[in-house]
C-alpha angles and dihedrals in degrees: 000000000000116000112253113241117213124219111255112237093025125126118214112204097205135187115221094193124226096317110277114110088219089067096049111112121243090240092053091051089048095055092045089057094054098039124119093196134013123201108194139185122238092249092064105107126239087240090063095042089053089065092064111100115253094243093059118100108238122197128181112221097166133144122206130186092345093307109126124202089182137006123253089242091056091049089055092048091052091052091050095046093048093048093047090054088060098256126142103241129201119194101197119200132177116256113349116347093223097057115079091324100115087244093144091063091051093045090052092049093049092049092048091055096040096246114156114231142176128206116223110195122221138195105277121227093245091064093045091049093050090049090051090053092042094233137124117241090218136040125194093226105027111024115032094151129065120195125189113202131182113217089201117077134182117260093252093056121077105158128071120251085228122059100172133033126205133227092237096051134106111211120205116193115200115203094008092180126198102295098085092148090068090048090048089056092049093050092050091047088054091058104264119143124249090240097052107132117253129189125197110198118190124194094353116207092010126108092255092052115149131186119197118186122202138132133255085267091061099044096091092061096054117101122220110294122229109272135282094050140150136199119219117194120187149088095273088071091069095092100030124136112250137185089211129018121193100162092104096056119112119238093255090053097050097077090052092053096051094089090047091053091048092050090047095052091051095047126092098225135074120243088217093065 
């Protein structure tokens, strides 16, 4: 097979998938092999980074939990400078680059400066998390809508993009954070039932993957899951596989189980083994 030759001066906005090298797309692997420089987010796994040839310059430009190593504006300037110098540039993002990855800002900057670019899709975390739980995100009779929601918002934005949820929706919260009690309140205010199934999936598709099943009633007792994590809310979660299920606990038992849940999410083994 002939070696693919990249286009000098081109930026490849590339999805690294949920972390497992087995879920990296062939196109993503291809552009990593011909890159001169790779700018990657912190959520890109070491397993993926290990596939980058040794001669390629690799720079971390990630932001985690609000702590910024570098501003978004500086990331964009680095992409532009590298492309203008004639390098083949890969901007490597966890999951899919077009879902909560600030890709639109980078696309706009590249267009403004006349930099050619290509978007390489990746497996988004929602799909990997649903696969980990062995559920479908949609159901022909019960869940005909699928809503992706970021639980992190920019400082200038206070209101949700969504004001009403629907009975036949599956909600996927990216970056749910640690304040699940506030999210619990918001879900109830939008008309969802206390017993609506909820799944917290941590490190989907990675060896330390964990699936915790609960209900909206149990959300407030869960500690922060190991990042990266997602929260799936919807009826299709009723029959999911789970490493730990706390939906059957009574209110007076939930406080007692909080330390157990915290220990479980930090451990490297499944309670179902």
